[in-house]
N, C-alpha and C positions, 0 to 999 in steps of 0.2 A: 144865553137864556133863550127860552122858547119865544119866537116871534110870530108864529103862525097858529092862531087859535083853532083853525079848522083842520090842522094837520093831524093825521092819525098814524101814530108810530106802530111798528110791528110789535115791539116789546118795550115795556117800561120795567126797569129794574129799580127796586126801592132799597136804598142803602148803599153808600159808597165806601164800605169797609173792604176788607180783603176779598171776601166772597162775592159781594155785589160787583166789585170792580173786575174781578176775574171773569165773572159771568158776562158782564158788559163787553169786555174785550173779546171773549169767545164769540159772542153774537156779532161783533163788528168784523170778525174775520169771515163773515158770511154776508150774503146780499140781503141784509136786514136793516131797517131804519129803527135805531135803538135810542132810548133816552134813559139816562141814569139820574135818579132823584135822590137828593141827600138833604137831610134836615139841618145839618150844620153849615157853617160858613165855608168849609173846605172838605175835601175828601180825607179819609183816614183820621177824622177827628173823634171817632168813637172808640170802641174796643180795640181796633187795629193799631192805634197809635201807642197804646200801653201794653205791648205784647212782648213776650220773651225773645222773639226773633229766632226761634229754633226750628230747624227742619228736622223733624223727629225721625227716630230710627226704626219704627215699625214693630216695637215689642211691648208696648205698654197696654194694649187692648187685645181681647180675645179674637181669634179668627171667627168669622161669621158675622161680626158687627159691620155695619155700613162704614163706620169711621175707620176701621182697620183696612178695609179694601181701598177706600179713597185716600187714606194716608200713604199706603204703599205706592199707588199710582201717581199721586200728587208729588211725592218726594222725588220720583224718577224724572219729573219734568223740569226741575229747577236748573239743571245745567243748560238745557236748551233755552229756557226763558232768560237766564242770565246772559247768554250770548245775544239774544234778540233784543233785550230791553236794557241791559247794562246796569241794573241795580247791584249794590254791594252784596256779595254772596261768597261763602267759603265752606267747603266740606271739611270741617276740622275734626269730626268724630265726636261721639258721645260716650261718656263713662258713667256707669252706675256703680257707686262705691259702697261696699258692705263694710261696716265698722265692727260688726260682731259676727261670730260664726253662725248664729241662728239666722242672720239675714241672708246667708248664702242660699237658703232654701227658696226664698223669694226670688233671688237672682237667677237661680236655675229655672224657676217657673217662667220668668220673663224671657229667658233664653229659648225655652221650648215654645213659648207663645210666639216669639219672633220668627222661629223657624216655620211654624204653621202659617204665619202671615206672609212668608216669602221674603223676609227682610234679608238683604244681602250682607255677607261678611261677618255675621255676629260671632263673637269670641268670648267664651268663658275664661276668666283670667285669674291667675294666682296673685298673691300679694306682690311678688317681685315684678310680675308683668304689669300690674297696675301702676306701680311706681316708675317703671320704665316708660310707660305711655304718658304719665303725668307726674313729674318729679315734685310738683308743689302739693300733691296730695298728702294728707296726714299719714304718718308712718304707723298709725293705728289701723289702717286699712287691712282687711284680711283677704280680700279678693273682690271680684266684681264682674261686670259685663262691659264689653267694648263693642260699639256700633260704629264702624268706620265711615258709613255713608251719612251719618248725621251731620248737620251743618248749622250755620248761622247766617242770617240776613238782616238787613235794616228794614223792618216791616213797613214803615210809612213810606220809605223810598220805593219799595216794591209796589205799594198801592199807587203812588204817583206815576210810576212807570206804566203800570197797567192802564190807567186812565188816559195818560198822554198818548199812548199808542192807539187806544180806542178812539180818541178824539181825532187823531191823524187819519183814522179810517172811517170817519163819519159819525161818531157818537155825539149826541147832544147831552151836555151836562147841565143840570139845574140844581144849584146849591140853594140853601135857605128855603128848602121846599119840604117842610114837615107834612106828611100825608095825614089828613084828618077824615077824609071820606072818599068813597068810590061807588059809582053807580054803574050797573051793567045796562048798556043801551043796545037794543037789538035791531034798530032801524038802519036805514041806508047811511053810508055806502056798505058797511059791514058791521056785524056785532063787535062791540068794543067796550072798554072800560073808560069812564070819565073820572079822572082822579083829581082831587082837589087838595090844595095846600091850605095851611092856616091863614095865609094872606089872601086867599080867594083865587089865586092862579090855578088854572086847570090844564091838564094834559090828557090827551086821549090816546089809548093804545089797545091793540087787539088782544094782547096777552100781557100779564103782569107777573113779576117775580118778587116775592117777599123775602128780601135779604136784610131786614132791618135790625138785626142783632138783638140788643136788649129790648127793643120796642117792636119786635116781630109779632108779639101777642096783640098789641093795640092795632097794628096795621092789619093783621088778619081779621080782627073784629070790624074794622072800618070797611072791609070788603064783604062783610057778611059771611066770612069763611069760618074755619074751625075756631073754637073757643078754647084756648089754652093759656097758661100763665108762665111767663119767663121770670125766673128768679135771678137776682143779681148776686154774684159771689165776688167779693173784692179781693184783689191781690195787690199788696204793697211791694214796691221794689225800691232798692237803693243802688245808686250808681257810683262806682269807684273811678277816680281819676286815672287817666291812661298811664301815669307814672307809678301807680301802685305796684309793689313787688308781688302782690297776691294774684295777679291775673294769670289764669292757667292758659294752656294752649288748646284745651278741649273743654267742651261743656261737661260739667260735673253734676250728676244727679245723686241724691241720696237714694236709699231703697224706699220705694213709694209706700204710702199708707193707703187705706181704703177710701180716703176722702180726696187726696190729691197726689200729684207726683212729687210733692215735697218742695223744699226751698233749695234753690240751685245756686251754683256759681257759674256764671255764663260770660265767657269772653265775647265782646261784641265785634262785629266785623270791621268796625272803625277804630278799634284799639282800646276802648274802655272796658268796663266789666259790670255786669248786673248781678245783684244779690236778690234772691226771692224767687217766686212771690209767696205771700201768705195766701190763705184761703178762708175767707170769713163771709158768711151769709149776711147780707145787708138788705134793708127794706127799701132804701132810697136809691133809685137808679142813677142819681146824680152825685152820689157820695164818693168823691175822689180824695178824701182827706187821708193824711198819713199821721203817724204818731211816734213819739220817742219810745214808747213801750214796744211797738212793733220793730223799730230799728234795733233795739237791744236783742229782741228775739231772733231777728233775721241774722244779725251779725254772729250771735252765739251759734246758730245752726250752721252758718257758713264756715265758721272756724272749725267745726268738727270735720269738715271736708278739706278745707285749706287753712291751716293754722295761722298763716301770715295775714289774713284778712284783718283790717284795722278800721275803726271808726274815723280815724284821722284822714283816711283817703276818700271818705264819702263826700261827693260834691253836690248831690241833690237826691230828692226822693220823689216818687210819684206813685199813683195807683191806677189800676185798670179794673174794669168790671166785666166778668165773664157771664154770658147768657146761659143759664142752667135750665135744661128741659129734659129730664130723664137721663139715661145713661148713653144713648146713642144720638147721632144726628137725626133730625127730622127733615128729610128732603123728599117731597112727593107732590104729585098733583092734588089739589084740593078735592075732597070727596063731596063738597057742599056746593061750590060755585065753579063755573067753567073757566077755562083758560087762565088759571091762577096756580102758581107753583109756590109751595112753602119751602123755605130754606131757613130753618130755625134750630135753636139749641146748638149752635156751632161753637162749642168750646174747643179746647186742645184735643186733637191736633188740627184744628180748623185751618190755621195758616198753611201748614204742610199740605193739607188735603185740597186747598183752594183750587189749584189747576184742574184736579180731577172732579171737584164739585162742579166747576164750570161746564165740563164736558157732560157730566151726568144730567145737569139741568137742561142743556141743549137737547139731549135725547128725550127727556120728559116733554119738552115743548113740542118736539117733532111728533111724539106719540099722541099729543093733544091736537094735532092738526097743523102745526106751524110748518110751512114749506120754505125751505131755504137751501142754498147751495154755497159752497165755499167761493169766496171772491177769486177771480182770476188774477187780480193784482192787489197785493197788500203793500201799503206804504210802510217802509221801515221807520223805526224810531231813530232820530239823529242822536249820535253820542253826545254826552255832556262833557265839557272840558273844564277841569278844575285846576287852579294854580298849584294846589298841593300834590297833584298827580304828575306834574311836569318835572322832568329831571332838571336839576339846577343849571346844567350847561345849555339847556334849551329854553329857559324861562325868558331870557331877554327877547328872543325872536317872537315868542308867544305873546309877550306884553306889547310888543310893537304893533301887533295886529289890532289891539284894542287896549289903550292905556288904562282903562278901568280894571283890567286884569291885574295890574300892578298895585292897585290901591287896596290894601288889606283892611277890611272892616272888622272881622272877628279874628283877633290875634290867637286865641286859644286853638281854634280849629282851622286857622289859615283860610278864611273865606274872603274872596275878593268882592269888590263893589260890582264887578261884572256879573257875578253869580247872584247877588242880591237883585240886581236889575232884571236878570233873566227870570228869576222866580216871580217877581212882580208882573212882568209882561206875560207870564203864563197864567196869571189870575190869582196868585197867592199874595193877598194884600193884608193879611193879619200877621202879627209877630210869630204866632205858632206855625202858621202855614209856611212862612219863610224859614223858620227854624227847621221844620221837618224836611223841607226841600233842599236846604243848603248845609245844615248842621251848624249854622251860626247860632250863638247863644247856648250851645251845648257843652262848652268846655268848662274849665276850672272856675271861671268867674260867673258862669251861668247868665251871660248877657249883661253883666255889670258895666262893661266897657263899650259894648257894641250896640246895645238896644237903642240908645239915643241916636246914633248914626243911622241905624236902619229906619227909625221913624222919619228922620229927615229925608231919606231916599224915597220912602213911600210917598211922602208929601210931594216931593219933586216930580216923581214919575206918574202919579195918579191925579194930582190936584186936590187930594183930600186935605181937609184941615186937621190939625193935630187932635182935636177932640172927637174926630170920627174914627180914629185908628184904634183897633181893639187887639187884645191878646189872641182871642179865638172866636171873634164874632159876637153877635148879640149885644149884651150889656157889659161885656168885659173890656170897657174902655181903659186905656193905659194912662191917659192924662186928662185931668179935669180943669186945669188952670192954664193960663197963657204961658207958652214957652218963652224962656228968657235967653 
């Protein structure tokens, strides 16, 4: 947390989702003093945590759109970022499956659009080719599109890796910092923004970047900048157990509609499978509810693509809210106030585009007068060691280095006590923060067996009492009565 009230940062980035975190890391690769402000108790707790985790193939949007350019450039960066940061990532390829001959017209349009965008390796496919690429597809498929460079990642792990690397290179992270006001001060030592949180804590910075996702509109107004409205679009997902026979090898899209890319069947990089999302406009930006009605709708849609999808394999449901603002990304210097960059309306393919968005924002800041040079020395991110990644013949030696590595806390995902402790010592002290960092509580039992053990470890490592431990910060307390 910020300890120096008179410190003036070079840049304050507001919002620790995938875009804000990518921007913060990009800035920390330069000789800049950067602070990342997040209103939640941990990074990636907003839109980024409930993301499809797809690295898109570059064919869904017309050439000439900013999102198309940034999607192409961002997608190309993930192999390098994976090598540098170690987050789970796989280029498994994307299929768009046409179930009726009329849908092939749209598929051909997507193919031409992808070629115009410079998407590599696109292939128009016959029915036989589609079934060869993905045998679990419905035999009703008539053809489709294959994008071999498409991929999957674990989105929250990507965000954690970005922030960890940025912190290793000088980033200051301030969580529980909902921005409520900002004042431009022009006096000594230099013009800067005085940014205030709901609790009264203040941060000063010469430049500010608004990457606040669903709440970018209120942040913009708090700076006296552009007045726009972010609308929330809810997408519900359902997760299949890793033992489900329906999990495909590639991401499977339906032919898209005018509203969304449709409901997908998505193999996750850790071996489970996502179904969804829906696309429903909602008024409440906190509405993360799911319903049985949507489950039936999602499963029915998924079965048209992969017939072996079954409700029996669903182990949990969740929802995410996408920030809707027009058809394209809004990334630009404010035309109303100085030294303020807008990064708003970042829907799909925002995750894919995030590395390129970070570079684009750095260029905007430079054009506004920010002077910086790449650091001569960048601290690398140390690799994470997980018991489930160690070959059986090497596990004993691995455990001997730290006995906690041999104590399995989460049986479903094979997460050790050492990994839980590492997460806590890196500042993740909520159940969801530990879940996203380690994958504990993500398996078949959804934390039924391991949550109590994790609570005990949090208490031991932090000194927190049981009634201070939360699921995701704020008022989301897990226990209200004495532990027995």
